[in-house]
VEXKEVO-61440 format. One record per residue: x, y, z of N, C-alpha, C in turn. Coordinates in pm, whole numbers. Each point is the difference from the previous one (the first is absolute). Layout:
N
nx / ny / nz / cax / cay / caz / cx / cy / cz
X / Y / Z / X / Y / Z / X / Y / Z
...
% end
This chain:
369
nx / ny / nz / cax / cay / caz / cx / cy / cz
83 / -119 / 0 / -83 / 119 / 0 / 87 / 125 / 0
-41 / 101 / -79 / 72 / 126 / -5 / -5 / 67 / 137
115 / 56 / 43 / 6 / 62 / 133 / -96 / 118 / 11
-28 / 68 / -113 / -89 / 115 / 3 / -147 / -41 / 11
-31 / -124 / -30 / -138 / -48 / 11 / -20 / -89 / 122
105 / -6 / 86 / -9 / -85 / 118 / -66 / 77 / 114
-127 / 32 / -18 / -77 / 70 / 103 / -148 / -26 / -23
-81 / 42 / 94 / -142 / -33 / 0 / -80 / 71 / -109
62 / 91 / -72 / -70 / 71 / -106 / -16 / -84 / -126
69 / -114 / -4 / 1 / -81 / -122 / -71 / -133 / 23
-65 / -46 / -104 / -82 / -121 / 9 / 85 / -124 / 27
114 / -14 / -66 / 80 / -121 / 16 / 52 / -14 / 143
34 / 110 / 62 / 46 / -4 / 138 / -109 / -56 / 91
-123 / 47 / -19 / -111 / -50 / 82 / -29 / -147 / -30
9 / -36 / -125 / -25 / -139 / -38 / 103 / -93 / 63
129 / 39 / -7 / 105 / -84 / 59 / -14 / -11 / 151
-41 / 108 / 65 / -23 / -6 / 145 / -113 / -95 / 34
-104 / 2 / -83 / -113 / -90 / 23 / 41 / -146 / -22
77 / -23 / -105 / 47 / -136 / -28 / 92 / -49 / 112
87 / 88 / 48 / 91 / -39 / 107 / -75 / -34 / 128
-111 / 68 / 24 / -82 / -31 / 118 / -68 / -135 / -13
-51 / -30 / -120 / -76 / -125 / -21 / 87 / -118 / -37
119 / 27 / -57 / 86 / -109 / -49 / 144 / 27 / 41
28 / -12 / 127 / 134 / 30 / 50 / 105 / -95 / -54
-39 / -121 / -37 / 95 / -98 / -49 / 63 / 35 / -134
-59 / 96 / -71 / 53 / 40 / -130 / 109 / 106 / 10
22 / 51 / 120 / 96 / 109 / 17 / 119 / -49 / 83
117 / 50 / -33 / 122 / -39 / 69 / 43 / 112 / 94
101 / -28 / 81 / 50 / 98 / 96 / 71 / 114 / -73
25 / 109 / 73 / 69 / 115 / -57 / 143 / -36 / -38
62 / -88 / 77 / 136 / -44 / -34 / 1 / -73 / -133
-100 / -87 / -19 / -8 / -74 / -125 / -33 / 92 / -117
-81 / 101 / 27 / -31 / 99 / -106 / 128 / 70 / -44
84 / 37 / 97 / 128 / 65 / -33 / 89 / -94 / -81
7 / -127 / 41 / 82 / -97 / -73 / -51 / -19 / -142
-132 / -9 / -15 / -58 / -17 / -134 / 26 / 122 / -87
-12 / 120 / 59 / 26 / 122 / -75 / 145 / 7 / -44
91 / -37 / 90 / 143 / 0 / -34 / 27 / -98 / -114
-58 / -118 / 10 / 22 / -100 / -106 / -55 / 47 / -134
-116 / 64 / 4 / -59 / 48 / -126 / 85 / 108 / -64
68 / 80 / 83 / 79 / 111 / -53 / 140 / -43 / -43
62 / -91 / 77 / 143 / -24 / -17 / 37 / -142 / -42
-93 / -85 / -33 / 38 / -138 / -31 / -19 / -37 / -146
-49 / 91 / -83 / -14 / -34 / -141 / 123 / 50 / -77
17 / -51 / -120 / 123 / 27 / -75 / 12 / 145 / -46
-109 / 76 / 0 / 3 / 138 / -46 / 14 / 102 / 113
37 / -47 / 118 / 8 / 91 / 115 / 136 / 70 / 9
87 / -20 / -98 / 137 / 51 / 9 / 4 / 152 / 14
-87 / 70 / -72 / 5 / 146 / 5 / -42 / 52 / 138
-96 / -69 / 62 / -43 / 40 / 134 / 110 / -24 / 102
69 / -113 / -12 / 110 / -31 / 91 / 115 / 99 / -20
32 / 27 / -126 / 109 / 93 / -31 / -29 / 139 / 56
-120 / 48 / -21 / -37 / 133 / 50 / 5 / 4 / 153
-43 / -109 / 64 / 3 / -5 / 146 / 142 / 7 / 54
92 / -73 / -65 / 140 / 1 / 43 / 62 / 138 / -23
-28 / 61 / -114 / 54 / 134 / -29 / -50 / 100 / 102
-127 / -10 / 37 / -56 / 91 / 101 / 69 / -20 / 134
25 / -125 / 37 / 69 / -27 / 128 / 139 / 64 / 3
73 / -15 / -111 / 133 / 60 / -5 / -8 / 152 / -5
-99 / 54 / -71 / -9 / 144 / -19 / -36 / 74 / 130
-85 / -61 / 83 / -43 / 69 / 122 / 91 / -29 / 119
96 / -91 / -18 / 88 / -39 / 110 / 72 / 119 / 64
52 / 98 / -78 / 70 / 112 / 66 / -93 / 96 / 73
-129 / -6 / -27 / -93 / 100 / 54 / -88 / -55 / 112
-21 / -132 / 3 / -88 / -60 / 100 / 83 / -91 / 89
-8 / 24 / 127 / 74 / -81 / 96 / -98 / -68 / 95
7 / -131 / 3 / -84 / -80 / 90 / 88 / -49 / 114
-38 / 32 / 121 / 84 / -33 / 116 / 26 / -149 / 12
-96 / -81 / -44 / 15 / -145 / 10 / 121 / -50 / -80
30 / 68 / -112 / 108 / -44 / -87 / 132 / 73 / 26
3 / 84 / 100 / 120 / 81 / 23 / 109 / -71 / 80
-23 / -127 / 35 / 104 / -69 / 77 / 122 / -31 / -87
-17 / 4 / -133 / 112 / -25 / -91 / 58 / 134 / -46
126 / 23 / 29 / 66 / 125 / -41 / 126 / -32 / -80
30 / 84 / -96 / 118 / -17 / -83 / 64 / 137 / -23
132 / -1 / -14 / 64 / 123 / -44 / 18 / -4 / -152
45 / 109 / -57 / 6 / 13 / -145 / 98 / -100 / -62
115 / -21 / 62 / 99 / -92 / -54 / -50 / -145 / 1
-68 / -38 / 109 / -55 / -137 / 7 / -111 / -19 / -103
-81 / 104 / -19 / -109 / -9 / -97 / 53 / -19 / -140
113 / 66 / -35 / 57 / -15 / -135 / 46 / -144 / -24
51 / -63 / 103 / 45 / -139 / -15 / -120 / -95 / -8
-98 / 23 / 83 / -115 / -90 / 10 / -85 / 3 / -126
-17 / 117 / -61 / -92 / 11 / -113 / 40 / -93 / -115
130 / -13 / -23 / 46 / -90 / -107 / -7 / -146 / 44
33 / -24 / 125 / -2 / -138 / 48 / -141 / -57 / 4
-95 / 80 / 50 / -137 / -51 / 12 / -61 / -30 / -136
25 / 86 / -99 / -52 / -26 / -134 / 56 / -131 / -55
130 / -23 / 22 / 64 / -123 / -46 / -54 / -121 / 77
-18 / 14 / 132 / -53 / -110 / 83 / -141 / -41 / -44
-85 / 99 / -19 / -139 / -29 / -38 / -4 / -67 / -136
80 / 48 / -95 / 2 / -60 / -134 / 44 / -147 / 8
101 / -28 / 82 / 48 / -138 / 14 / -106 / -89 / 64
-64 / 50 / 105 / -100 / -79 / 71 / -120 / -31 / -89
-48 / 101 / -75 / -118 / -23 / -83 / 31 / -93 / -116
123 / 6 / -54 / 35 / -89 / -111 / 5 / -146 / 47
58 / -23 / 117 / 3 / -136 / 56 / -141 / -46 / 34
-78 / 91 / 55 / -137 / -34 / 39 / -83 / -41 / -121
14 / 71 / -111 / -78 / -31 / -119 / 36 / -138 / -56
127 / -38 / 11 / 41 / -134 / -43 / -70 / -106 / 84
0 / 21 / 132 / -66 / -95 / 90 / -151 / -2 / -25
-59 / 118 / -21 / -143 / 8 / -26 / -35 / -76 / -129
83 / 18 / -104 / -24 / -72 / -125 / 5 / -151 / 19
95 / -47 / 81 / 9 / -143 / 28 / -124 / -50 / 73
-45 / 76 / 100 / -117 / -42 / 77 / -127 / 2 / -86
-13 / 100 / -86 / -119 / 8 / -85 / -6 / -120 / -95
115 / -44 / -48 / 4 / -116 / -89 / -37 / -130 / 71
0 / 4 / 133 / -32 / -120 / 78 / -131 / 16 / 78
-92 / 81 / -52 / -130 / 14 / 66 / -74 / -132 / -1
-77 / -23 / 105 / -75 / -124 / 11 / -114 / -5 / -102
-59 / 115 / -27 / -110 / 8 / -97 / 33 / 111 / -98
15 / -35 / -127 / 34 / 98 / -102 / -121 / 28 / -87
-55 / 119 / 16 / -114 / 43 / -79 / 2 / 152 / -3
-65 / 63 / -99 / 0 / 146 / -7 / -52 / 67 / 126
-105 / -57 / 58 / -59 / 63 / 118 / 92 / -18 / 122
76 / -108 / 4 / 95 / -20 / 110 / 113 / 102 / -7
49 / 23 / -121 / 105 / 101 / -17 / -52 / 139 / 37
-123 / 29 / -40 / -59 / 129 / 34 / -13 / 17 / 151
-44 / -106 / 66 / -12 / 3 / 145 / 138 / 13 / 66
100 / -66 / -58 / 137 / 9 / 53 / 50 / 144 / -2
-16 / 67 / -114 / 47 / 138 / -11 / -75 / 93 / 94
-127 / -32 / 22 / -81 / 83 / 90 / 39 / -20 / 145
15 / -124 / 43 / 28 / -29 / 141 / 145 / 28 / 38
94 / -15 / -92 / 142 / 12 / 34 / 53 / 142 / -13
-78 / 92 / -56 / 44 / 138 / -24 / 124 / 5 / -90
6 / -91 / -96 / 119 / -10 / -85 / 21 / 127 / -81
-103 / 47 / -68 / 14 / 121 / -81 / 38 / 120 / 87
-66 / 12 / 113 / 27 / 113 / 89 / 145 / -2 / 48
50 / -118 / 36 / 137 / -12 / 49 / 101 / 37 / -109
-23 / -48 / -122 / 93 / 30 / -110 / -2 / 150 / -32
-119 / 57 / -12 / -9 / 142 / -35 / 57 / 89 / 110
-23 / -38 / 126 / 54 / 79 / 111 / 152 / -6 / 1
54 / -118 / -29 / 145 / -16 / -1 / 63 / 83 / -112
-54 / -10 / -120 / 56 / 74 / -113 / -14 / 151 / 21
-112 / 43 / 56 / -20 / 143 / 25 / 99 / 51 / 104
24 / -79 / 104 / 94 / 41 / 105 / 143 / 7 / -54
37 / -100 / -81 / 134 / 3 / -60 / 16 / 123 / -89
-103 / 30 / -80 / 6 / 116 / -87 / 15 / 130 / 77
-73 / 12 / 111 / 10 / 121 / 82 / 135 / 9 / 71
54 / -115 / 40 / 134 / -1 / 59 / 103 / 50 / -102
-14 / -44 / -125 / 95 / 43 / -104 / -10 / 150 / -23
-124 / 52 / -5 / -18 / 144 / -19 / 57 / 78 / 118
-20 / -52 / 120 / 55 / 68 / 119 / 152 / 1 / -4
60 / -111 / -48 / 145 / -6 / -10 / 53 / 103 / -100
-72 / 18 / -110 / 42 / 96 / -101 / -13 / 144 / 50
-99 / 24 / 86 / -30 / 136 / 45 / 54 / 28 / 141
95 / -80 / 47 / 47 / 12 / 138 / 60 / 139 / 29
65 / 58 / -99 / 61 / 131 / 22 / -96 / 114 / -31
-113 / -32 / -56 / -99 / 102 / -37 / -106 / 17 / 108
-36 / -108 / 65 / -110 / 3 / 96 / 35 / 71 / 129
124 / -1 / 38 / 36 / 53 / 131 / 13 / -112 / 101
81 / 19 / 102 / 30 / -107 / 94 / -124 / -50 / 73
-81 / 93 / 52 / -117 / -43 / 79 / -99 / -76 / -86
-38 / 57 / -115 / -99 / -64 / -88 / 50 / -135 / -48
129 / -7 / -39 / 55 / -126 / -49 / -1 / -107 / 109
39 / 39 / 121 / 1 / -96 / 111 / -139 / -52 / 30
-100 / 88 / 2 / -138 / -43 / 27 / -51 / -94 / -110
37 / 26 / -123 / -42 / -87 / -110 / 62 / -138 / 13
127 / -5 / 38 / 67 / -130 / 17 / -63 / -79 / 114
-34 / 69 / 109 / -66 / -68 / 112 / -135 / -57 / -44
-76 / 77 / -77 / -128 / -49 / -52 / 20 / -123 / -87
103 / 3 / -85 / 30 / -116 / -83 / 37 / -123 / 81
69 / 21 / 112 / 35 / -113 / 87 / -125 / -65 / 60
-95 / 83 / 39 / -126 / -55 / 51 / -73 / -79 / -108
0 / 52 / -122 / -64 / -72 / -110 / 73 / -131 / -30
133 / 2 / 15 / 78 / -124 / -20 / -40 / -106 / 102
-20 / 42 / 125 / -46 / -94 / 103 / -138 / -54 / -33
-88 / 86 / -52 / -134 / -43 / -40 / 8 / -102 / -114
94 / 22 / -91 / 17 / -94 / -112 / 46 / -136 / 50
91 / -1 / 96 / 43 / -129 / 58 / -117 / -74 / 63
-85 / 73 / 70 / -118 / -62 / 59 / -92 / -55 / -107
-21 / 76 / -107 / -88 / -44 / -108 / 56 / -123 / -72
132 / -6 / -16 / 60 / -118 / -64 / -21 / -124 / 87
15 / 17 / 132 / -28 / -113 / 89 / -147 / -42 / -8
-90 / 99 / -4 / -143 / -31 / -15 / -26 / -69 / -133
69 / 44 / -105 / -15 / -61 / -133 / 40 / -146 / 2
115 / -32 / 59 / 45 / -139 / 9 / -101 / -86 / 77
-45 / 55 / 112 / -94 / -75 / 84 / -128 / -34 / -76
-55 / 96 / -73 / -124 / -23 / -72 / 19 / -97 / -117
112 / 15 / -72 / 21 / -88 / -115 / 22 / -144 / 45
66 / -18 / 114 / 17 / -136 / 53 / -135 / -64 / 31
-96 / 81 / 44 / -134 / -53 / 25 / -61 / -59 / -127
36 / 56 / -115 / -59 / -45 / -125 / 62 / -130 / -51
97 / -52 / 72 / 52 / -133 / -33 / -78 / -109 / 70
-97 / 41 / 83 / -86 / -95 / 71 / -140 / 6 / -59
-46 / -111 / -57 / -128 / -1 / -70 / -117 / 32 / 93
7 / -48 / 125 / -110 / 26 / 93 / -9 / 148 / 36
114 / 66 / 11 / -1 / 142 / 32 / -56 / 80 / -118
33 / -42 / -121 / -57 / 66 / -118 / -151 / -16 / -2
-46 / -121 / 31 / -144 / -25 / 3 / -69 / 88 / 105
66 / 16 / 116 / -57 / 85 / 104 / -8 / 145 / -43
104 / 52 / -69 / -3 / 139 / -46 / -103 / 20 / -110
-14 / -99 / -88 / -103 / 9 / -104 / -140 / -1 / 60
-16 / -76 / 107 / -128 / -3 / 71 / -32 / 137 / 59
101 / 65 / 60 / -21 / 134 / 55 / -42 / 98 / -110
64 / -9 / -116 / -34 / 89 / -111 / -138 / -29 / -54
-39 / -128 / -2 / -134 / -37 / -47 / -107 / 60 / 90
19 / -10 / 132 / -98 / 54 / 94 / -2 / 152 / -7
117 / 64 / -17 / 4 / 145 / -14 / -71 / 44 / -128
16 / -77 / -105 / -70 / 28 / -125 / -150 / -14 / 18
-42 / -103 / 75 / -142 / -18 / 28 / -57 / 115 / 82
77 / 49 / 96 / -44 / 115 / 80 / -18 / 124 / -86
93 / 23 / -91 / -12 / 117 / -88 / -123 / -10 / -90
-28 / -119 / -50 / -117 / -17 / -86 / -129 / 18 / 77
-5 / -56 / 121 / -121 / 17 / 81 / -21 / 145 / 36
109 / 70 / 31 / -10 / 142 / 34 / -53 / 80 / -120
49 / -34 / -120 / -45 / 70 / -121 / -149 / -24 / -25
-45 / -123 / 25 / -143 / -32 / -16 / -84 / 77 / 100
46 / 3 / 125 / -76 / 68 / 105 / -2 / 152 / -21
108 / 57 / -56 / 1 / 144 / -29 / -112 / 34 / -97
-19 / -82 / -100 / -109 / 25 / -96 / -137 / -17 / 67
-15 / -104 / 80 / -129 / -25 / 66 / -35 / 111 / 98
94 / 34 / 86 / -27 / 100 / 105 / -18 / 139 / -58
79 / 35 / -102 / -15 / 132 / -59 / -135 / 14 / -70
-46 / -108 / -64 / -132 / 4 / -64 / -113 / 18 / 99
19 / -53 / 122 / -103 / 14 / 104 / 12 / 132 / 75
123 / 46 / 24 / 21 / 120 / 79 / -30 / 127 / -78
27 / 0 / -129 / -16 / 122 / -80 / -142 / 58 / 6
-106 / -78 / -18 / -135 / 59 / 7 / -34 / 60 / 135
61 / -49 / 109 / -33 / 53 / 132 / 52 / 142 / 19
89 / 44 / -86 / 54 / 135 / 11 / -103 / 106 / -35
-110 / -43 / -66 / -100 / 95 / -49 / -128 / -2 / 83
0 / -73 / 112 / -123 / -20 / 75 / -52 / 128 / 64
86 / 98 / 23 / -45 / 126 / 62 / -46 / 103 / -103
-4 / -41 / -127 / -43 / 92 / -105 / -115 / -63 / -79
-74 / 85 / -68 / -116 / -47 / -79 / 51 / -58 / -131
54 / -120 / 6 / 58 / -64 / -118 / -63 / -137 / -21
14 / -50 / -118 / -42 / -136 / -30 / 94 / -60 / -103
24 / -130 / 13 / 91 / -67 / -92 / -66 / -18 / -136
71 / 33 / -104 / -53 / -13 / -135 / 5 / -145 / -42
-111 / -52 / -41 / -10 / -137 / -49 / -39 / 3 / -147
57 / -88 / -77 / -33 / -5 / -143 / -132 / -76 / -14
-108 / 75 / -10 / -133 / -57 / -17 / -64 / 65 / -122
-109 / -59 / -47 / -72 / 54 / -115 / -53 / 139 / 31
-48 / 20 / 123 / -53 / 131 / 39 / 108 / 108 / -6
121 / -32 / 50 / 108 / 97 / -1 / 47 / 30 / -142
1 / -106 / -82 / 43 / 21 / -139 / -99 / 87 / -76
-131 / -24 / 20 / -102 / 78 / -69 / -3 / 144 / 51
39 / 18 / 125 / -2 / 134 / 58 / 123 / 80 / -33
96 / -62 / -67 / 124 / 71 / -34 / -8 / 50 / -143
78 / 100 / -26 / 9 / 53 / -136 / 107 / -78 / -75
-48 / -94 / -81 / 92 / -88 / -71 / 23 / 53 / -141
125 / 18 / -37 / 35 / 47 / -133 / 79 / -108 / -71
-38 / -27 / -124 / 69 / -100 / -81 / 94 / 71 / -96
123 / -43 / -5 / 99 / 62 / -88 / 60 / -107 / -90
62 / 46 / -106 / 68 / -92 / -89 / 121 / -60 / 72
36 / -121 / -39 / 110 / -68 / 66 / 130 / 78 / -13
20 / 66 / -116 / 124 / 73 / -21 / 11 / 123 / 88
-115 / 48 / 52 / 1 / 121 / 81 / 18 / -29 / 148
-5 / -126 / 37 / 11 / -35 / 141 / 147 / 11 / 45
23 / 75 / 104 / 136 / 16 / 50 / 46 / -126 / 73
127 / -24 / -9 / 56 / -116 / 69 / 3 / 27 / 150
-59 / -90 / 76 / -6 / 15 / 145 / 121 / -69 / 63
72 / 73 / 83 / 116 / -58 / 67 / -44 / -71 / 128
34 / -125 / 9 / -34 / -80 / 117 / 121 / -3 / 94
-24 / 29 / 126 / 107 / 1 / 101 / -42 / -86 / 119
92 / -16 / 94 / -25 / -77 / 121 / -24 / 96 / 115
-111 / -19 / 72 / -30 / 85 / 114 / 85 / -44 / 119
86 / 90 / 49 / 89 / -32 / 110 / -50 / 51 / 134
-66 / 117 / 2 / -47 / 55 / 127 / -102 / 109 / -26
-75 / 34 / 106 / -104 / 103 / -9 / 14 / 90 / 123
2 / 130 / -23 / 7 / 97 / 110 / -141 / 26 / 51
-28 / -48 / 119 / -135 / 9 / 56 / -36 / 144 / 35
94 / 75 / 55 / -29 / 138 / 41 / -37 / 87 / -119
69 / -17 / -111 / -30 / 79 / -120 / -139 / -34 / -52
-34 / -128 / -2 / -133 / -41 / -46 / -109 / 56 / 90
20 / -7 / 130 / -102 / 51 / 92 / -12 / 152 / -7
111 / 68 / -27 / -7 / 144 / -23 / -80 / 31 / -126
22 / -80 / -104 / -78 / 15 / -123 / -150 / -20 / 27
-33 / -106 / 75 / -140 / -29 / 30 / -63 / 111 / 83
76 / 55 / 92 / -52 / 109 / 83 / -34 / 122 / -86
86 / 32 / -95 / -27 / 113 / -90 / -115 / -32 / -94
0 / -121 / -53 / -100 / -37 / -100 / -139 / -10 / 61
-9 / -47 / 124 / -131 / -20 / 65 / -71 / 132 / 27
72 / 113 / -4 / -64 / 129 / 23 / -81 / 48 / -120
33 / -50 / -116 / -65 / 49 / -121 / -82 / -104 / -74
5 / -124 / 43 / -76 / -105 / -68 / -42 / -107 / 100
-105 / -72 / -34 / -54 / -101 / 92 / 49 / -140 / -34
-18 / -39 / -125 / 33 / -138 / -39 / 143 / -6 / -51
84 / -69 / 76 / 140 / -18 / -38 / 25 / -150 / -17
59 / -36 / -113 / 29 / -139 / -30 / 150 / -26 / 12
32 / -122 / 35 / 140 / -40 / 2 / 13 / -143 / -49
114 / -30 / -58 / 29 / -137 / -42 / 94 / -64 / 103
-22 / -126 / 23 / 83 / -70 / 99 / 141 / -20 / -56
100 / 34 / 80 / 139 / -18 / -37 / 62 / -113 / 80
87 / -75 / -64 / 69 / -112 / 64 / 150 / 18 / -25
76 / -2 / 107 / 145 / 19 / -12 / 62 / -113 / -82
101 / 37 / -77 / 77 / -93 / -85 / -82 / -55 / -116
-114 / 63 / -28 / -80 / -37 / -117 / 19 / 107 / -108
-46 / -32 / -122 / 12 / 94 / -111 / -98 / 116 / 15
43 / 117 / -44 / -85 / 118 / 2 / 33 / 84 / -123
-101 / 64 / -58 / 24 / 85 / -116 / 59 / 133 / 45
106 / 43 / -64 / 62 / 127 / 33 / -94 / 116 / -33
-22 / 89 / 96 / -87 / 114 / -21 / -147 / -26 / 21
-37 / -123 / 33 / -141 / -32 / 20 / -52 / 66 / 127
-119 / 58 / -10 / -60 / 63 / 117 / -55 / -108 / 92
51 / -5 / 121 / -42 / -104 / 94 / -117 / 46 / 86
-25 / 130 / 5 / -115 / 56 / 71 / -58 / 111 / -88
-131 / 6 / -11 / -62 / 100 / -86 / -147 / 21 / 38
-58 / 98 / -62 / -143 / 29 / 17 / -58 / 33 / -137
-114 / -62 / -32 / -64 / 29 / -128 / -59 / 141 / -2
-32 / 52 / 119 / -61 / 133 / 7 / 101 / 109 / -35
121 / -16 / 53 / 101 / 103 / -18 / 135 / -66 / -26
43 / -4 / -127 / 125 / -67 / -33 / 119 / 63 / 72
103 / -77 / 14 / 121 / 48 / 67 / 68 / 110 / -82
35 / 108 / 67 / 76 / 105 / -67 / 149 / -35 / 5
85 / 88 / -48 / 144 / -29 / -8 / 61 / -22 / 138
-45 / 78 / 99 / 54 / -16 / 135 / -36 / -136 / 57
-126 / -41 / -16 / -42 / -130 / 50 / 75 / -114 / -71
19 / 14 / -131 / 74 / -103 / -73 / 145 / -7 / 48
57 / 118 / 31 / 137 / 2 / 51 / 9 / -71 / 135
-100 / 21 / 87 / -3 / -68 / 129 / -7 / -152 / -17
-86 / -44 / -91 / -16 / -144 / -21 / 127 / -62 / -56
65 / 71 / -92 / 124 / -54 / -58 / 108 / -15 / 106
5 / 94 / 93 / 104 / -3 / 102 / -39 / -81 / 124
-116 / -61 / -4 / -41 / -84 / 113 / 38 / -146 / -21
48 / -34 / -119 / 36 / -139 / -29 / 145 / -8 / -45
66 / -105 / 41 / 135 / -31 / -46 / -7 / -122 / -90
53 / 12 / -119 / -3 / -111 / -95 / 140 / -30 / -50
15 / -113 / -63 / 129 / -40 / -57 / -26 / -64 / -135
103 / -2 / -81 / -13 / -61 / -132 / -19 / -151 / 13
-73 / -55 / -94 / -19 / -144 / -5 / 127 / -62 / -56
66 / -81 / 77 / 124 / -64 / -42 / -20 / -149 / -19
100 / -64 / -51 / -6 / -146 / -16 / -17 / -66 / 136
-86 / -98 / 5 / -30 / -66 / 126 / 124 / -69 / 57
24 / 19 / 128 / 112 / -65 / 69 / -42 / -141 / 42
90 / -93 / -17 / -31 / -138 / 37 / -9 / -9 / 153
-123 / -13 / 49 / -22 / -10 / 145 / -10 / -144 / 47
17 / -96 / -90 / -10 / -142 / 35 / 131 / -73 / -28
111 / 70 / 10 / 129 / -58 / -36 / 33 / -121 / 86
-13 / 14 / 131 / 35 / -111 / 89 / -106 / -109 / -1
-125 / 38 / -21 / -106 / -101 / -11 / 24 / -88 / -123
41 / 61 / -111 / 29 / -78 / -120 / 120 / -92 / 22
99 / 49 / 74 / 117 / -83 / 29 / -39 / -123 / 82
-88 / 19 / 98 / -45 / -113 / 81 / -85 / -96 / -83
-83 / 52 / -89 / -81 / -87 / -87 / 89 / -86 / -89
103 / 63 / -57 / 91 / -74 / -85 / 79 / -104 / 78
33 / 36 / 125 / 75 / -94 / 83 / -84 / -124 / 31
-127 / 18 / 29 / -88 / -114 / 28 / -9 / -91 / -122
-17 / 60 / -117 / -9 / -79 / -122 / 130 / -76 / -25
112 / 69 / 22 / 130 / -62 / -24 / 24 / -116 / 96
-29 / 18 / 127 / 20 / -107 / 98 / -95 / -117 / -25
-121 / 31 / -44 / -95 / -109 / -30 / 48 / -80 / -120
51 / 67 / -102 / 50 / -71 / -118 / 121 / -86 / 34
81 / 48 / 96 / 119 / -77 / 40 / -29 / -98 / 113
-127 / -9 / 42 / -44 / -92 / 107 / 72 / 26 / 131
33 / 126 / 26 / 65 / 38 / 127 / -105 / 57 / 95
-94 / -83 / 37 / -112 / 47 / 82 / 43 / 37 / 142
110 / -59 / 47 / 46 / 31 / 135 / 51 / 143 / 11
34 / 62 / -114 / 51 / 138 / 1 / -112 / 104 / -11
-124 / -47 / -3 / -114 / 92 / -15 / -45 / 58 / 134
55 / -48 / 109 / -50 / 38 / 132 / 8 / 151 / 23
118 / 60 / -23 / 17 / 143 / 25 / -87 / 81 / -95
-9 / -45 / -126 / -81 / 72 / -98 / -147 / 0 / 38
-50 / -115 / 41 / -141 / -10 / 38 / -28 / 78 / 129
96 / 2 / 92 / -17 / 81 / 122 / -15 / 149 / -36
78 / 43 / -98 / -9 / 140 / -44 / -138 / 29 / -59
-53 / -95 / -77 / -134 / 19 / -58 / -108 / 5 / 109
17 / -82 / 103 / -98 / -1 / 109 / 0 / 134 / 72
119 / 53 / 29 / 9 / 131 / 66 / -56 / 111 / -89
25 / -10 / -131 / -55 / 100 / -94 / -152 / -8 / -3
-53 / -121 / 2 / -145 / -19 / 2 / -61 / 58 / 129
65 / -26 / 114 / -49 / 54 / 127 / 1 / 153 / -3
104 / 58 / -61 / 9 / 145 / -10 / -117 / 56 / -79
-33 / -63 / -111 / -110 / 47 / -85 / -136 / -17 / 69
-19 / -113 / 65 / -128 / -25 / 69 / -19 / 96 / 116
107 / 25 / 75 / -9 / 88 / 117 / -33 / 143 / -39
48 / 45 / -114 / -12 / 140 / -36 / -101 / 27 / -111
-84 / -96 / -29 / -105 / 23 / -100 / -112 / 87 / 57
% end
């Protein structure tokens, strides 16, 4: 959710609060939310620019921002000049050896499949570790070149910051080895795939409930005003001014995805509109469903919306472009294929973990329907 829409003025915020009250099992702890957010930002192969910018910012602000927690490490200018070259060389050597070991371990995975490799890169922080290492080495090299330009204090603070990043890299390499070793155990891979399957099921159930709850909650926003939901009936069609145009004259309607609705703006519109007209109609909106761009969601046949009212309605909804559908059943398909494969190979004893995962997924769906 966008940070600017994370308040009670928006429909999705209220819907998620309602879902969290009724279906607590679909939500994870704040710590897990932070971990998931970090993984989404820094574990894919295209995160290099974000990592690089983060490292550059750390080095750039080092001379200006001092944190007392990190001040236990002090260096003089002469020591910093020696360390800057040594640390860059040390990190390069460590990462090169580490990548050789990582390559060997990856070639000996217990289960080799595209989804296993994807899970490996996600859980081990491999991309993040490599990009952080290369970015730190690059900044160390730039600091070494600019040692006489930066000034003693700024140069020393930058070297100290680089040393802290070097320690973080060592920790990440250890974490990387530990996670990759787990992938040499077939049962541990099965357990991680099970966790991803259940997390995928939670996301799907949450998406279904967002549509259901938003469709029910949206009409209640108009209960304090003289409004009625517009239904496509013969009476409404006959009562409307219908104009028939040639096909070539019909403008192309852009279809978008409804992401959120500003409740306060809509209620302000209704308050203004109710002063000048009695019968106000509205169409039911459902989050994450298709909506026509520019379509009037509230109107009155007695007094059409003027430019100001249309501007209010346009700014009361947040929409997004319709993009290619994301595969939300990736892990479910993997489990389906695994069952078929094990059945064809008559390895029924290996179905236990897979079937347990399906039972937990079924319980999740039944509990939250």
